[in-house]
TORKOLTI-297772 format. One record per residue (C-alpha): residue number from 1; x, y, z; residue in one letter. Coordinates in nm, 4 decimals, always signed. Example, Ala and Ser with C-alpha at 12.3 -4.5 7.8 and 13.67 -1.06 7.14 Angstrom:
residues 2
[site 1; [+1.2300; -0.4500; +0.7800]; 'A']
[site 2; [+1.3670; -0.1060; +0.7140]; 'S']
end
This chain:
residues 388
[site 1; [-0.8562; +4.8446; -0.1052]; 'X']
[site 2; [-0.5245; +4.7555; +0.0571]; 'X']
[site 3; [-0.6972; +4.5058; +0.2873]; 'X']
[site 4; [-0.7609; +4.2783; -0.0112]; 'X']
[site 5; [-0.3881; +4.2377; -0.0603]; 'X']
[site 6; [-0.3406; +4.1197; +0.2977]; 'X']
[site 7; [-0.6510; +3.8965; +0.2886]; 'X']
[site 8; [-0.5238; +3.7367; -0.0317]; 'X']
[site 9; [-0.1683; +3.6930; +0.0979]; 'X']
[site 10; [-0.2768; +3.5387; +0.4286]; 'X']
[site 11; [-0.5331; +3.3207; +0.2502]; 'X']
[site 12; [-0.2752; +3.1955; -0.0005]; 'X']
[site 13; [-0.0221; +3.1149; +0.2727]; 'X']
[site 14; [-0.2804; +2.9275; +0.4805]; 'X']
[site 15; [-0.3998; +2.7378; +0.1741]; 'X']
[site 16; [-0.0458; +2.6235; +0.0855]; 'X']
[site 17; [+0.0034; +2.5039; +0.4425]; 'X']
[site 18; [-0.3282; +2.3146; +0.4559]; 'X']
[site 19; [-0.2714; +2.1668; +0.1093]; 'X']
[site 20; [+0.0291; +1.9840; +0.2523]; 'X']
[site 21; [-0.0713; +1.9525; +0.6186]; 'X']
[site 22; [-0.3413; +1.6887; +0.5686]; 'X']
[site 23; [-0.1203; +1.4561; +0.3601]; 'X']
[site 24; [+0.2096; +1.4811; +0.5475]; 'X']
[site 25; [+0.3053; +1.3652; +0.8998]; 'X']
[site 26; [+0.2425; +1.6901; +1.0866]; 'X']
[site 27; [+0.1019; +1.7214; +1.4410]; 'X']
[site 28; [-0.2495; +1.5778; +1.4455]; 'X']
[site 29; [-0.2856; +1.5502; +1.0676]; 'X']
[site 30; [-0.2637; +1.1725; +1.0385]; 'X']
[site 31; [-0.5200; +1.0989; +1.3092]; 'X']
[site 32; [-0.7962; +1.2836; +1.1210]; 'X']
[site 33; [-1.0446; +1.1402; +0.8727]; 'X']
[site 34; [-0.9488; +1.4138; +0.6303]; 'X']
[site 35; [-0.8705; +1.2429; +0.3016]; 'X']
[site 36; [-1.1758; +1.3823; +0.1191]; 'X']
[site 37; [-1.0971; +1.7375; +0.2327]; 'X']
[site 38; [-0.7313; +1.6925; +0.1404]; 'X']
[site 39; [-0.8229; +1.5691; -0.2077]; 'X']
[site 40; [-1.0708; +1.8559; -0.2555]; 'X']
[site 41; [-0.8055; +2.1141; -0.1682]; 'X']
[site 42; [-0.5548; +1.9473; -0.3969]; 'X']
[site 43; [-0.7942; +1.9058; -0.6900]; 'X']
[site 44; [-0.8973; +2.2729; -0.6808]; 'X']
[site 45; [-0.5548; +2.4068; -0.5842]; 'X']
[site 46; [-0.5184; +2.6304; -0.8889]; 'X']
[site 47; [-0.8631; +2.7793; -0.8384]; 'X']
[site 48; [-0.7786; +2.8634; -0.4770]; 'X']
[site 49; [-0.4402; +3.0039; -0.5768]; 'X']
[site 50; [-0.5884; +3.2075; -0.8584]; 'X']
[site 51; [-0.8551; +3.3556; -0.6335]; 'X']
[site 52; [-0.6089; +3.4605; -0.3656]; 'X']
[site 53; [-0.3663; +3.6050; -0.6219]; 'X']
[site 54; [-0.6503; +3.8124; -0.7710]; 'X']
[site 55; [-0.7275; +3.9545; -0.4260]; 'X']
[site 56; [-0.3603; +4.0374; -0.3778]; 'X']
[site 57; [-0.3482; +4.2108; -0.7163]; 'X']
[site 58; [-0.6569; +4.4203; -0.6378]; 'X']
[site 59; [-0.5035; +4.5656; -0.3229]; 'X']
[site 60; [-0.1334; +4.5577; -0.4126]; 'X']
[site 61; [-0.0953; +4.9187; -0.5230]; 'X']
[site 62; [-0.2790; +5.0686; -0.2252]; 'X']
[site 63; [-0.0899; +4.8432; +0.0161]; 'X']
[site 64; [+0.2427; +4.9421; -0.1411]; 'X']
[site 65; [+0.1662; +5.3161; -0.1283]; 'X']
[site 66; [+0.0386; +5.2970; +0.2294]; 'X']
[site 67; [+0.3148; +5.0857; +0.3885]; 'X']
[site 68; [+0.5669; +4.9754; +0.1310]; 'X']
[site 69; [+0.7963; +4.7710; +0.3561]; 'X']
[site 70; [+0.5087; +4.5952; +0.5296]; 'X']
[site 71; [+0.3551; +4.5059; +0.1953]; 'X']
[site 72; [+0.6872; +4.3786; +0.0578]; 'X']
[site 73; [+0.7556; +4.1817; +0.3773]; 'X']
[site 74; [+0.4170; +4.0112; +0.3621]; 'X']
[site 75; [+0.4688; +3.9329; -0.0071]; 'X']
[site 76; [+0.8111; +3.7782; +0.0548]; 'X']
[site 77; [+0.6742; +3.5752; +0.3491]; 'X']
[site 78; [+0.3846; +3.4498; +0.1355]; 'X']
[site 79; [+0.6191; +3.3466; -0.1469]; 'X']
[site 80; [+0.8513; +3.1762; +0.1033]; 'X']
[site 81; [+0.5632; +2.9698; +0.2451]; 'X']
[site 82; [+0.4517; +2.8725; -0.1073]; 'X']
[site 83; [+0.8051; +2.7652; -0.1977]; 'X']
[site 84; [+0.8632; +2.5747; +0.1272]; 'X']
[site 85; [+0.5419; +2.3734; +0.1122]; 'X']
[site 86; [+0.5527; +2.3047; -0.2627]; 'X']
[site 87; [+0.9220; +2.2442; -0.3252]; 'X']
[site 88; [+1.0695; +2.1396; +0.0078]; 'X']
[site 89; [+0.7924; +1.9613; +0.1986]; 'X']
[site 90; [+0.6059; +1.7963; -0.0889]; 'X']
[site 91; [+0.6486; +1.4174; -0.0775]; 'X']
[site 92; [+0.7714; +1.3793; -0.4345]; 'X']
[site 93; [+1.0323; +1.6496; -0.3737]; 'X']
[site 94; [+1.1690; +1.4632; -0.0710]; 'X']
[site 95; [+1.1764; +1.1087; -0.2095]; 'X']
[site 96; [+1.2822; +1.0331; -0.5650]; 'X']
[site 97; [+1.2778; +0.7323; -0.7951]; 'X']
[site 98; [+1.6071; +0.5654; -0.8929]; 'X']
[site 99; [+1.7623; +0.7456; -1.1871]; 'X']
[site 100; [+1.8450; +0.4090; -1.3384]; 'X']
[site 101; [+1.7277; +0.0815; -1.1875]; 'X']
[site 102; [+2.0274; -0.1495; -1.1557]; 'X']
[site 103; [+2.0023; -0.5200; -1.0758]; 'X']
[site 104; [+2.2796; -0.7756; -1.0363]; 'X']
[site 105; [+2.3050; -1.1525; -1.0089]; 'X']
[site 106; [+2.4431; -1.3220; -0.6999]; 'X']
[site 107; [+2.8020; -1.3187; -0.8289]; 'X']
[site 108; [+2.8158; -0.9405; -0.8763]; 'X']
[site 109; [+2.5716; -0.8370; -0.6025]; 'X']
[site 110; [+2.7023; -0.5776; -0.3537]; 'X']
[site 111; [+2.4125; -0.5868; -0.1038]; 'X']
[site 112; [+2.5081; -0.7586; +0.2285]; 'X']
[site 113; [+2.3472; -1.0997; +0.2667]; 'X']
[site 114; [+2.1956; -1.0202; +0.6072]; 'X']
[site 115; [+1.9917; -0.7315; +0.4629]; 'X']
[site 116; [+1.6150; -0.7702; +0.4360]; 'X']
[site 117; [+1.4634; -0.7895; +0.0905]; 'X']
[site 118; [+1.1154; -0.7914; -0.0560]; 'X']
[site 119; [+1.1295; -1.0796; -0.3006]; 'X']
[site 120; [+0.9015; -1.1909; -0.5808]; 'X']
[site 121; [+0.9028; -1.4886; -0.8171]; 'X']
[site 122; [+0.6893; -1.4887; -1.1301]; 'X']
[site 123; [+0.6953; -1.7104; -1.4384]; 'X']
[site 124; [+1.0233; -1.8698; -1.3276]; 'X']
[site 125; [+1.1948; -1.5347; -1.2801]; 'X']
[site 126; [+1.2905; -1.3972; -0.9385]; 'X']
[site 127; [+1.3992; -1.0551; -0.8165]; 'X']
[site 128; [+1.4794; -0.9117; -0.4743]; 'X']
[site 129; [+1.4531; -0.5496; -0.3622]; 'X']
[site 130; [+1.6479; -0.4482; -0.0470]; 'X']
[site 131; [+1.4179; -0.2784; +0.2028]; 'X']
[site 132; [+1.6895; -0.0263; +0.2886]; 'X']
[site 133; [+1.6659; +0.1016; -0.0698]; 'X']
[site 134; [+1.2927; +0.0841; -0.1383]; 'X']
[site 135; [+1.2123; +0.2337; +0.2037]; 'X']
[site 136; [+1.3647; +0.5548; +0.0717]; 'X']
[site 137; [+1.2198; +0.5415; -0.2808]; 'X']
[site 138; [+0.8758; +0.4227; -0.1585]; 'X']
[site 139; [+0.8085; +0.2731; -0.5010]; 'X']
[site 140; [+1.0144; +0.1158; -0.7783]; 'X']
[site 141; [+0.8688; +0.0299; -1.1177]; 'X']
[site 142; [+1.0098; -0.2770; -1.2900]; 'X']
[site 143; [+0.9107; -0.5762; -1.5030]; 'X']
[site 144; [+0.9159; -0.9433; -1.4114]; 'X']
[site 145; [+0.8078; -1.2473; -1.6074]; 'X']
[site 146; [+0.6753; -1.0256; -1.8850]; 'X']
[site 147; [+0.4600; -0.8163; -1.6492]; 'X']
[site 148; [+0.5039; -0.4650; -1.5110]; 'X']
[site 149; [+0.5426; -0.4610; -1.1329]; 'X']
[site 150; [+0.5313; -0.1839; -0.8753]; 'X']
[site 151; [+0.7431; -0.2584; -0.5681]; 'X']
[site 152; [+0.6271; -0.0413; -0.2776]; 'X']
[site 153; [+0.7344; +0.0188; +0.0802]; 'X']
[site 154; [+0.6218; +0.2561; +0.3554]; 'X']
[site 155; [+0.8875; +0.2944; +0.6238]; 'X']
[site 156; [+0.6420; +0.4615; +0.8646]; 'X']
[site 157; [+0.4142; +0.1542; +0.8531]; 'X']
[site 158; [+0.6961; -0.0968; +0.7881]; 'X']
[site 159; [+0.4789; -0.2362; +0.5108]; 'X']
[site 160; [+0.5981; -0.3847; +0.1827]; 'X']
[site 161; [+0.3658; -0.4719; -0.1056]; 'X']
[site 162; [+0.4113; -0.5510; -0.4742]; 'X']
[site 163; [+0.1354; -0.4653; -0.7201]; 'X']
[site 164; [+0.0678; -0.4939; -1.0880]; 'X']
[site 165; [+0.0445; -0.1241; -1.1895]; 'X']
[site 166; [-0.2373; -0.1712; -1.4380]; 'X']
[site 167; [-0.5426; +0.0570; -1.4395]; 'X']
[site 168; [-0.8305; +0.0086; -1.6823]; 'X']
[site 169; [-0.6263; -0.2549; -1.8628]; 'X']
[site 170; [-0.3270; -0.0287; -1.9306]; 'X']
[site 171; [+0.0089; +0.0127; -1.7519]; 'X']
[site 172; [+0.0037; +0.3149; -1.5221]; 'X']
[site 173; [+0.2701; +0.5324; -1.3625]; 'X']
[site 174; [+0.2478; +0.6791; -1.0144]; 'X']
[site 175; [+0.4081; +0.9468; -0.8017]; 'X']
[site 176; [+0.4326; +0.9689; -0.4249]; 'X']
[site 177; [+0.1786; +1.2312; -0.3190]; 'X']
[site 178; [+0.1820; +1.2059; +0.0613]; 'X']
[site 179; [+0.0292; +0.9843; +0.3295]; 'X']
[site 180; [-0.2969; +0.9074; +0.5052]; 'X']
[site 181; [-0.3063; +0.7556; +0.8547]; 'X']
[site 182; [+0.0747; +0.7375; +0.8266]; 'X']
[site 183; [+0.0578; +0.5199; +0.5143]; 'X']
[site 184; [+0.2120; +0.6318; +0.1858]; 'X']
[site 185; [-0.0202; +0.7367; -0.0975]; 'X']
[site 186; [+0.0464; +0.7376; -0.4695]; 'X']
[site 187; [-0.1245; +0.9395; -0.7416]; 'X']
[site 188; [-0.1794; +0.7817; -1.0819]; 'X']
[site 189; [-0.0814; +0.9949; -1.3796]; 'X']
[site 190; [-0.3958; +0.9353; -1.5872]; 'X']
[site 191; [-0.6842; +1.0107; -1.3487]; 'X']
[site 192; [-0.5125; +1.1737; -1.0509]; 'X']
[site 193; [-0.6672; +0.9226; -0.8094]; 'X']
[site 194; [-0.4890; +0.8588; -0.4798]; 'X']
[site 195; [-0.3928; +0.4986; -0.3946]; 'X']
[site 196; [-0.3044; +0.3590; -0.0522]; 'X']
[site 197; [+0.0262; +0.1707; -0.0349]; 'X']
[site 198; [-0.0723; -0.0865; +0.2236]; 'X']
[site 199; [-0.3688; -0.2182; +0.0236]; 'X']
[site 200; [-0.3377; -0.0856; -0.3310]; 'X']
[site 201; [-0.6855; +0.0670; -0.2963]; 'X']
[site 202; [-0.7825; +0.4009; -0.4484]; 'X']
[site 203; [-0.9158; +0.6095; -0.1577]; 'X']
[site 204; [-0.9814; +0.9394; -0.3375]; 'X']
[site 205; [-1.0464; +1.0558; -0.6898]; 'X']
[site 206; [-1.2325; +0.9188; -0.9936]; 'X']
[site 207; [-1.1232; +0.5594; -0.9280]; 'X']
[site 208; [-1.2089; +0.5562; -0.5558]; 'X']
[site 209; [-1.2875; +0.1995; -0.4469]; 'X']
[site 210; [-1.0800; +0.0315; -0.7167]; 'X']
[site 211; [-0.7746; -0.1774; -0.6233]; 'X']
[site 212; [-0.4482; -0.2643; -0.7931]; 'X']
[site 213; [-0.3867; -0.6405; -0.8310]; 'X']
[site 214; [-0.1458; -0.7508; -0.5583]; 'X']
[site 215; [+0.1288; -0.9993; -0.6432]; 'X']
[site 216; [+0.2535; -1.2475; -0.3853]; 'X']
[site 217; [+0.5807; -1.1389; -0.2277]; 'X']
[site 218; [+0.7981; -1.2487; +0.0626]; 'X']
[site 219; [+1.0187; -1.0632; +0.3081]; 'X']
[site 220; [+1.3365; -1.2454; +0.4055]; 'X']
[site 221; [+1.7081; -1.2007; +0.4421]; 'X']
[site 222; [+1.8901; -1.1804; +0.1110]; 'X']
[site 223; [+2.0838; -1.4923; +0.2078]; 'X']
[site 224; [+1.7630; -1.6931; +0.2495]; 'X']
[site 225; [+1.6231; -1.5577; -0.0749]; 'X']
[site 226; [+1.9333; -1.6497; -0.2766]; 'X']
[site 227; [+1.9448; -1.9956; -0.1217]; 'X']
[site 228; [+1.5948; -2.0473; -0.2515]; 'X']
[site 229; [+1.6335; -1.8592; -0.5810]; 'X']
[site 230; [+2.0059; -1.8678; -0.6698]; 'X']
[site 231; [+1.9399; -1.7148; -1.0129]; 'X']
[site 232; [+1.7522; -1.4177; -0.8690]; 'X']
[site 233; [+1.8511; -1.0644; -0.9596]; 'X']
[site 234; [+1.9017; -0.8162; -0.6746]; 'X']
[site 235; [+1.8386; -0.4414; -0.6866]; 'X']
[site 236; [+2.1601; -0.2435; -0.6327]; 'X']
[site 237; [+2.2280; +0.1031; -0.4941]; 'X']
[site 238; [+2.1861; +0.4106; -0.7113]; 'X']
[site 239; [+2.4931; +0.6115; -0.6099]; 'X']
[site 240; [+2.2910; +0.9345; -0.6409]; 'X']
[site 241; [+2.1094; +0.8401; -0.3197]; 'X']
[site 242; [+2.3915; +0.6909; -0.1102]; 'X']
[site 243; [+2.3403; +0.9459; +0.1680]; 'X']
[site 244; [+1.9668; +0.8712; +0.1842]; 'X']
[site 245; [+2.0312; +0.4960; +0.1859]; 'X']
[site 246; [+2.2914; +0.5320; +0.4629]; 'X']
[site 247; [+2.0363; +0.7122; +0.6792]; 'X']
[site 248; [+1.8321; +0.3887; +0.6714]; 'X']
[site 249; [+2.1242; +0.1538; +0.7307]; 'X']
[site 250; [+1.9860; +0.0222; +1.0615]; 'X']
[site 251; [+1.6192; +0.0286; +0.9643]; 'X']
[site 252; [+1.6096; -0.3440; +0.8792]; 'X']
[site 253; [+1.6991; -0.4393; +1.2336]; 'X']
[site 254; [+1.4768; -0.1922; +1.4181]; 'X']
[site 255; [+1.7577; +0.0312; +1.5380]; 'X']
[site 256; [+1.6251; +0.3427; +1.3622]; 'X']
[site 257; [+1.5512; +0.6133; +1.6212]; 'X']
[site 258; [+1.3358; +0.8638; +1.4319]; 'X']
[site 259; [+0.9887; +0.9113; +1.5798]; 'X']
[site 260; [+0.8199; +0.7857; +1.2622]; 'X']
[site 261; [+1.0427; +0.4855; +1.1891]; 'X']
[site 262; [+1.1651; +0.3727; +1.5318]; 'X']
[site 263; [+1.0799; +0.0306; +1.6783]; 'X']
[site 264; [+0.9170; -0.0546; +2.0122]; 'X']
[site 265; [+1.0865; -0.3662; +2.1490]; 'X']
[site 266; [+0.7913; -0.4494; +2.3766]; 'X']
[site 267; [+0.4816; -0.6197; +2.2340]; 'X']
[site 268; [+0.1631; -0.4451; +2.1176]; 'X']
[site 269; [+0.2987; -0.0920; +2.1296]; 'X']
[site 270; [+0.2460; +0.1530; +1.8417]; 'X']
[site 271; [+0.5780; +0.0640; +1.6783]; 'X']
[site 272; [+0.5938; -0.3022; +1.7814]; 'X']
[site 273; [+0.6457; -0.5555; +1.5022]; 'X']
[site 274; [+0.3770; -0.8046; +1.4119]; 'X']
[site 275; [+0.3274; -1.0555; +1.1323]; 'X']
[site 276; [-0.0109; -0.9994; +0.9736]; 'X']
[site 277; [-0.2001; -1.2531; +0.7636]; 'X']
[site 278; [-0.5412; -1.2254; +0.6017]; 'X']
[site 279; [-0.7931; -1.4314; +0.4097]; 'X']
[site 280; [-1.1112; -1.2707; +0.2818]; 'X']
[site 281; [-1.2608; -1.0737; +0.5704]; 'X']
[site 282; [-1.0553; -1.2532; +0.8345]; 'X']
[site 283; [-0.7162; -1.1246; +0.9461]; 'X']
[site 284; [-0.4857; -1.1936; +1.2380]; 'X']
[site 285; [-0.1737; -1.0424; +1.3873]; 'X']
[site 286; [+0.1016; -1.2523; +1.5440]; 'X']
[site 287; [+0.3305; -1.0851; +1.7963]; 'X']
[site 288; [+0.6864; -1.0757; +1.6602]; 'X']
[site 289; [+0.8338; -1.1355; +2.0062]; 'X']
[site 290; [+0.6228; -1.4478; +2.0417]; 'X']
[site 291; [+0.7287; -1.5660; +1.6963]; 'X']
[site 292; [+1.0955; -1.5151; +1.7862]; 'X']
[site 293; [+1.0484; -1.7183; +2.1042]; 'X']
[site 294; [+0.8469; -2.0068; +1.9592]; 'X']
[site 295; [+0.9459; -1.9849; +1.5895]; 'X']
[site 296; [+0.6265; -2.1594; +1.4804]; 'X']
[site 297; [+0.2649; -2.0641; +1.5516]; 'X']
[site 298; [-0.0312; -2.2795; +1.4471]; 'X']
[site 299; [-0.3610; -2.0977; +1.4031]; 'X']
[site 300; [-0.6788; -2.0752; +1.1989]; 'X']
[site 301; [-0.7566; -1.8052; +0.9458]; 'X']
[site 302; [-1.0876; -1.7796; +0.7663]; 'X']
[site 303; [-1.1676; -2.1373; +0.8678]; 'X']
[site 304; [-0.8374; -2.2634; +0.7278]; 'X']
[site 305; [-0.5530; -2.4073; +0.9379]; 'X']
[site 306; [-0.2353; -2.2004; +0.8959]; 'X']
[site 307; [+0.1214; -2.2113; +1.0241]; 'X']
[site 308; [+0.3476; -1.9065; +1.0584]; 'X']
[site 309; [+0.7180; -1.9890; +1.0921]; 'X']
[site 310; [+1.0355; -1.7913; +1.1562]; 'X']
[site 311; [+1.3679; -1.9053; +1.0117]; 'X']
[site 312; [+1.6809; -1.9584; +1.2178]; 'X']
[site 313; [+1.8163; -1.6257; +1.0994]; 'X']
[site 314; [+1.5253; -1.4615; +1.2941]; 'X']
[site 315; [+1.4725; -1.2381; +0.9908]; 'X']
[site 316; [+1.2850; -1.4506; +0.7377]; 'X']
[site 317; [+0.9262; -1.5636; +0.7962]; 'X']
[site 318; [+0.6710; -1.7666; +0.6020]; 'X']
[site 319; [+0.3048; -1.8623; +0.6249]; 'X']
[site 320; [+0.1472; -2.1767; +0.4814]; 'X']
[site 321; [-0.1833; -2.3568; +0.4920]; 'X']
[site 322; [-0.1623; -2.6696; +0.7110]; 'X']
[site 323; [-0.2873; -2.9922; +0.5488]; 'X']
[site 324; [-0.5401; -3.1946; +0.7495]; 'X']
[site 325; [-0.5112; -2.9622; +1.0522]; 'X']
[site 326; [-0.1599; -3.0906; +1.1117]; 'X']
[site 327; [+0.0125; -2.9179; +1.4037]; 'X']
[site 328; [+0.3672; -2.8246; +1.3124]; 'X']
[site 329; [+0.6771; -2.7886; +1.5229]; 'X']
[site 330; [+1.0130; -2.6740; +1.3895]; 'X']
[site 331; [+1.3702; -2.8002; +1.4067]; 'X']
[site 332; [+1.6424; -2.5922; +1.2481]; 'X']
[site 333; [+1.4573; -2.4771; +0.9356]; 'X']
[site 334; [+1.2434; -2.7880; +0.8906]; 'X']
[site 335; [+0.8700; -2.7931; +0.9620]; 'X']
[site 336; [+0.7737; -3.1182; +1.1310]; 'X']
[site 337; [+0.4211; -3.2573; +1.1314]; 'X']
[site 338; [+0.2794; -3.5734; +0.9775]; 'X']
[site 339; [+0.5248; -3.4967; +0.6982]; 'X']
[site 340; [+0.8369; -3.2834; +0.6861]; 'X']
[site 341; [+0.8776; -2.9662; +0.4836]; 'X']
[site 342; [+1.1383; -2.6980; +0.4392]; 'X']
[site 343; [+1.0472; -2.3677; +0.5997]; 'X']
[site 344; [+0.9595; -2.2578; +0.2447]; 'X']
[site 345; [+0.6851; -2.5227; +0.2354]; 'X']
[site 346; [+0.8652; -2.7615; +0.0008]; 'X']
[site 347; [+0.8226; -3.1304; +0.0924]; 'X']
[site 348; [+1.1240; -3.3344; +0.1973]; 'X']
[site 349; [+0.9499; -3.6317; +0.0335]; 'X']
[site 350; [+0.8937; -3.5458; -0.3329]; 'X']
[site 351; [+0.5884; -3.7711; -0.3487]; 'X']
[site 352; [+0.3701; -3.5234; -0.1554]; 'X']
[site 353; [+0.2610; -3.1758; -0.2704]; 'X']
[site 354; [+0.4104; -2.8553; -0.1304]; 'X']
[site 355; [+0.2269; -2.6480; +0.1275]; 'X']
[site 356; [+0.0011; -2.3763; -0.0062]; 'X']
[site 357; [+0.1605; -2.0362; +0.0544]; 'X']
[site 358; [-0.0204; -1.7477; +0.2240]; 'X']
[site 359; [+0.0790; -1.3832; +0.2069]; 'X']
[site 360; [+0.2322; -1.2702; +0.5360]; 'X']
[site 361; [+0.3502; -0.9200; +0.6189]; 'X']
[site 362; [+0.5802; -0.7784; +0.8826]; 'X']
[site 363; [+0.4289; -0.4481; +0.9897]; 'X']
[site 364; [+0.4152; -0.1976; +1.2713]; 'X']
[site 365; [+0.1253; -0.2731; +1.5044]; 'X']
[site 366; [-0.0317; +0.0717; +1.4564]; 'X']
[site 367; [-0.0493; +0.0122; +1.0811]; 'X']
[site 368; [-0.2026; -0.3357; +1.0851]; 'X']
[site 369; [-0.4534; -0.2312; +1.3533]; 'X']
[site 370; [-0.5572; +0.0780; +1.1561]; 'X']
[site 371; [-0.6158; -0.0978; +0.8256]; 'X']
[site 372; [-0.7545; -0.4229; +0.9730]; 'X']
[site 373; [-0.9849; -0.2910; +1.2487]; 'X']
[site 374; [-1.1761; -0.6197; +1.2863]; 'X']
[site 375; [-0.8771; -0.8518; +1.3094]; 'X']
[site 376; [-0.7827; -1.0846; +1.5943]; 'X']
[site 377; [-0.4514; -1.0671; +1.7769]; 'X']
[site 378; [-0.2453; -1.3622; +1.8960]; 'X']
[site 379; [-0.0550; -1.2687; +2.2067]; 'X']
[site 380; [-0.0819; -1.5539; +2.4581]; 'X']
[site 381; [+0.2336; -1.7631; +2.4718]; 'X']
[site 382; [+0.1565; -2.1301; +2.4174]; 'X']
[site 383; [+0.3568; -2.4380; +2.3277]; 'X']
[site 384; [+0.4745; -2.4143; +1.9675]; 'X']
[site 385; [+0.2791; -2.7257; +1.8657]; 'X']
[site 386; [-0.0506; -2.6048; +2.0106]; 'X']
[site 387; [-0.3209; -2.4328; +1.8118]; 'X']
[site 388; [-0.4835; -2.0898; +1.8548]; 'X']
end
């Protein structure tokens, strides 16, 4: 009978490891197509645990009588594994939400102006969320313009998105549950479905295939954002997490050296930066090094002419639809074509309409390639006024 104790203990330890292995960045785990298996293990976790504990209970007495210290050692090791993988290595035990979300106007803001922010404007209200802060939290729930918003960021993919956290017509809350293909995943409280950060799509659970509504956001320096929206509120540090924030102090500028969050300075490497844009089923990736060199790239996306432009600060970037196939060049932060526009797409001449904005994302190349497998890449250096 004692063998059942050891079978149960080993089975429980292996289960706790696998329950975390498939949804955390461990060797080989993120290259697998394992999300369905991972969700199955998680959904039935208490059944697995109960079964293994029953086996341990059946053989516990015989194992104790036969070799007491071996039995106790195995038991302690099993409990240690369960604790480690459930309370130390679980995603929501490593990354926490702000205890109290604090925002400040430009006069009382303490965030340096050269820091990157994920900004959003809605119903004449604007807010900015420093990437250094949300890269740790992964998600921040807030309201803007009378709507709930979910500000998300995955530091391993360098991807920022803002969604409306509404499921089946009702506001929903989420927790960080892990990652799939190196992209953060969130679990909704109501159905337990798992949602991918980079797209807002449910990839496992009862709501698989559904998507959260994405809200248009922009990544820029805080200085650029406040020049454009001087009345914007800016998320401030939660002093509880100062040490965690400080660990990401250089992340904005690609100086981070960790294997998961480092930057490749050469083009088209796993951790190279790109600017991704998409329209319907068409998506393209623009090499960040090319964008820094030329500052404006004219291209077509989904049959529409588009311009991607980088501001003088070499931090802020924007994408707009080009009217009448106009080829743009750039001088300072002015787009020059048949008409002139600010880099934000606002006309210099008030008699003409602004440029139509297009969502553009700075992302690691491995992330954009993984989640846009049919996209085109723009890598050939051409004159800034030419068209791809």
